[in-house]
N, C-alpha and C positions, 0 to 999 in steps of 0.2 A: 290629131287626137290619138292617143295610144289605144291599144286593144281593150284595156280595162275600162278606160273612160268611155269608149264606144259601146262596150257591153252595158255599162250603167245607163248610158243615154238611150240606147235602143230599148232597154227594159222599161225605163220610165215612160217612154213614148208609147210602148205597147199597152201599158196600164192606162195611160191617159186616153188612149183610143177606145178602151173598153168602157170608159165612163161616159157613155152616151154621146161621144163626139160624133159629128156627122161623117158619114162614109165619103170616100173619095169619089167624086163625080166624074163623068166623062169630060166635062169642061175643064175641071181642075187637072185632069191627067194630060191635057193638051195645052198647057200654058206656053205662050210664045217665049222666045229667047228674050225679047224686050221686057215682057212682064217679069220673068225670072230675074233679069238684070236689075229691074227697078226694086224687086223684093230684096235682092242682095244688098243694094245700096241703102235701102231703108233699114235693114237689120244692122248693117255696119255702123251707120250713123247713130242709131238708137243704142247699140252696144257701147259705142264710144262715149255717148252722153252719160250712160249709166256708170261706166268706169270713172269718168271725171267727177261725177256727182257724188259717188261713193268713196272717192279718194283712192281708188285702186291704182292710179297712175303714179302715185308717190313711190320713191325709191329711197332706201336708207343709204345707199352708196352708188357710185357709178356703175359697178358691175353687179349690184344686187337686183333680184327679180322684183317685179312690181308687187304692190301690196295685195293685189287680187286681179281677177280677169273676168270678162264676160264674153262668151262666144255664142253666136247665134246660128240657127239652122231653120230651114223651112220644110215642112211636110205638106205636100199638096192636099187640099181638102181637110186638113186638120189645123194647121196654123204654124206659128213661129215657136220655136223652142230656144230659150235662152239658158245657157249653162253658166252658172255663177260659181267661181272658185275663190276661196279666201283662206288666209292663214288659220282661221278658226277650225277648218276641217282637220288640221293636224293635231288637235287636242288629244284625241284618243291615243295617238302613237306616243305622246309624252307620258301617258299613265299606263302604258302597257306593262311596266315592271310590276304592277300590282297583280296582273294576271300571271306573270312569270313567277312571282312569289308564291301564289296559290298553287300553280302547277308544280313548282318545286316541292312544296309540302305534300301535295297529293302523290307525286312520284315517289318521294321518300317513304310515305306511308304504305303505298302499294308494294314497294320493294320489300319493306319489312314484313308485310303480310305474306308475300309470296315465299320469303325465306322461312317464315314461321310455319307455313302450311306445307312446306316441302316441295313446292313447285319449282323454286330455284334452290338448288342444293349446293353446298360447299363443304369440303372436308372439315370436320370438327376434331382437330388433333387432340385437343384437351380431353374431349369426351372419350376418344379412342384410348388415350393413356389411362384415364380413370377406369375404363372397362377392363383394361389389361390388369391394373392393380387389383380390382375387385375380383377378377377371375381366380386369383391366387389365394383368396381368403375363404373361410367358412361362411355359411349363410348369415349367421348372426353378425359377424365382423363386417362382412360385405355390406349388409343393410345399414350398419352404423356409418361406415365411411361413405356409402352412396348418399346418405342423407346430408352428411357434411358437405359433399361436393355440390349437391343440389341447392343447398342454402347459399353457397358462394355464387353459383350461377345466377341466382335470383336477384343478386345485388344490383346488377346493371340491366338497363333496357336501352341498349346502344342505338337501335333504330330510332326510337323516340328522341333520345338526346341529340343524335346527329341531325335529325329533322329540325329540332328547335334551333340548333346552332346555325344550320343552313338558312332557315327562315329569317333569323335575326340578321345574318350577314346580307341577305338579299334585301331586306327592308331598309337597312342602313344605306346600302348603295342606291336604292330607289330614292331615299330622302336626299342624298347628295345629288342625284341626277335632276331632281326637281328644285334644287336650290334651297332646300330646307335644312341642309347640314353642310358646313364648310369642310374643307379638306382636313383641317386639323382635328375636327370633331370625328370625322370618319376614321381617321387614323387611330384616334384614341379608342373608338368603339371597336375597331378591328383588333386592337391590342387587348382590350378587355375580353373579347371572345377567344383570342389566342390563349390568354391566361387561363380561362376556363378549360380549354382543351388540354393545357399542360396539367392542370390539377386533376382532370379526369384520367389522364394517362398515368399520373402518379398513383391514383387510387387503384387503377387497373393493375399496375405493377405490384402494389402491395397485396392486392387480392391474389394475384398469380403466385406471389411468394408464399402466401399462406396455403394456397392450393398445393404447391409443390411440397411443402412441409408435410401436409396431411397425406399426400400420395406416397411420399418416401416412407413414412411410418407404416402405411398400409402394406407396402411391399416388403418391408424389412422385419416387421414384428407381427407374429401370429397371435396377437392378443389385443384386447381393447386398451386404449391409452389410459393412463392414470387420470383420476379426477382432476388433479391440478392441471395437467395438459389440456384436458377437455375444457376446463374453465378458461384457460388462456386463449384457446381457439375461439371460444364463444365471445370472450371479451374483445378480442381483436376483430372478429366479424361484426359485432354490434357497433364498434367504433367506425368501421368502414361503412356500415349501413347508414349511420347518422351522417357521415361526411358526404357519401354519395347522394343521399336524399337532399341534403342542403345544396349541393352542386346542381342537381337536377332541377330543384325549385328555382335556383338563381338563373339557370339557362332559360327555363320556361318563362320566368318573369321578364327577362330581358327581351325575349322574342315577342311576348305579348305587348310589352310597352312600345316597342318599335312598330309593331303591326298597328297598334292603336293610333300612333302618330301618323302613319301612312294613310290609314282610313280617314282620319280627320282632315288631312291635307287633300286627299282625293275628293272628299265631299265638298270642301271649300272651293277647290278648283272647278269641280263640275258645276256648282251653283253659279260661279262667276262666268263659266263658259255658256251656260244656258241663258244668263242675263245678256251676255254679249251677242248671242245669236238672236235673241228677241229684239235687241236694239238694232241689229243689222236689218232684220226683217222690217222693222218700222221705217227705217231709212229707205229701203227698197220700195215699199209701197208708196211712200211719198214721191219718189222719183218716177215711178210708173204713172202715178196720178198726174204729176206736173208735165210730163213729156209724152203723154199718150198719143198726141197728134202726130208724133213721129212714126207711128205705125199705120199711116194712111194707106200703105200698099196692102195691108192685111185685109182679105175679104171680110165682109160684115158678119158672115155666119161662121167664121173660124175663130180660133182661140190663141191666146198667148200662154205658153207653158213655161214657168220659171222653175228650173231645177237647181237647187242650192246644194252643191256637191258636198256630201259628208256631214251635213248639218241636221240630219234626222235623229230621232231618239234611238238610243242603243237597241239593236235587234237582239232577240233572245239568243241567237247562235253566235253573238259576238261580232258580227259584221256591222260596220257603221253605214247605215242607209243614208240616202239623200232625202232632202225635204222638197216636196213638189207642191206648186201652186198653179192651178189652171184658171185663167180669167177669160170671161167673154169680152170681145172687143167693145160691145155696147157699154159694159160696166166701166171699162177703162176710160172711154170717152165721156161718160157721165161724170166720172170723178174729175176729169180735167175741166169740165164745164162748171163744176161746183155743185152738181145735183147730188153727188155722193162724196163723203169724205173718205180718206184712205182706209179707215177702220171699217166703214160700210162696204167698201170695195173688197176688203179682205174677207169679210163675213160672207160675201156672195161667191167667193172663189171655192173651187174644189181643192182641198188641201189634204195631203197624206204623206207618209214616209214610205220610201221604197228602196 
């Protein structure tokens, strides 16, 4: 068992011990080697029966791992702990791109906010050139040209646009990783996003050309431009504003549509995963009920703890917990005799996620 698995196992056992399980007695602390050997054989046989009954011994290929595993341990005075691992515990790792997508958006947003607030600074050479041009003009002329520059600067919200493009790309790759988008569709989507980037670059270039024209006139002519020139500048700026707004809306729509597809797929996969886990638990309870006599070496006042690795409900901090069930030996034997059915036995167990 690796360190991470040992940590999970020890934590689950510690919590189980806190749930009114009997303390270790002096007799339990002094089990003979023969008694421990018998306990080891009982656990190995019972684990093997569970693996076979649950289909864990099946392999997809000669060198493929088994479909699952059951490993057992004994804690004197407390009972047997069976650690059950299955491919179902890998579900969270297949959907981690959703978290990555959200983290990418959050990072992009934080970076944009930091730059906007001045926490992260970078030289704004355009603003420096504009200030130089304005410093050569009178107050009235400087105010006019400064307003022209500010109107151009307001056309683009690049942090938001880049965030939407990055989110769209991440969502598309996530769909591909989950098999909901083929390679050709992914390539087509990437090309669409690249086309949007090219169009944005063109609008930026046109905006910079207009900015340069205004700046040159501000530095060369000590007077306000003619009404015709002002009208041309306004008309060009308004055209750019309409084009940029349309691009921004298109990028945001693409990102939102891809995100919605991801969320729908995630919800569908989660529902299927929960159904599969519930079905596995039903199988496990039937096996425990049918073969409870195999735990004859377990003392009458001790317990069987079943730890289903990684199958608990998602924890708030994002860690995937284990699903724990603690059974009294008497309930296991009663189920095997037919005095309880598997669902009754389940209702009597102490069950929790940890």
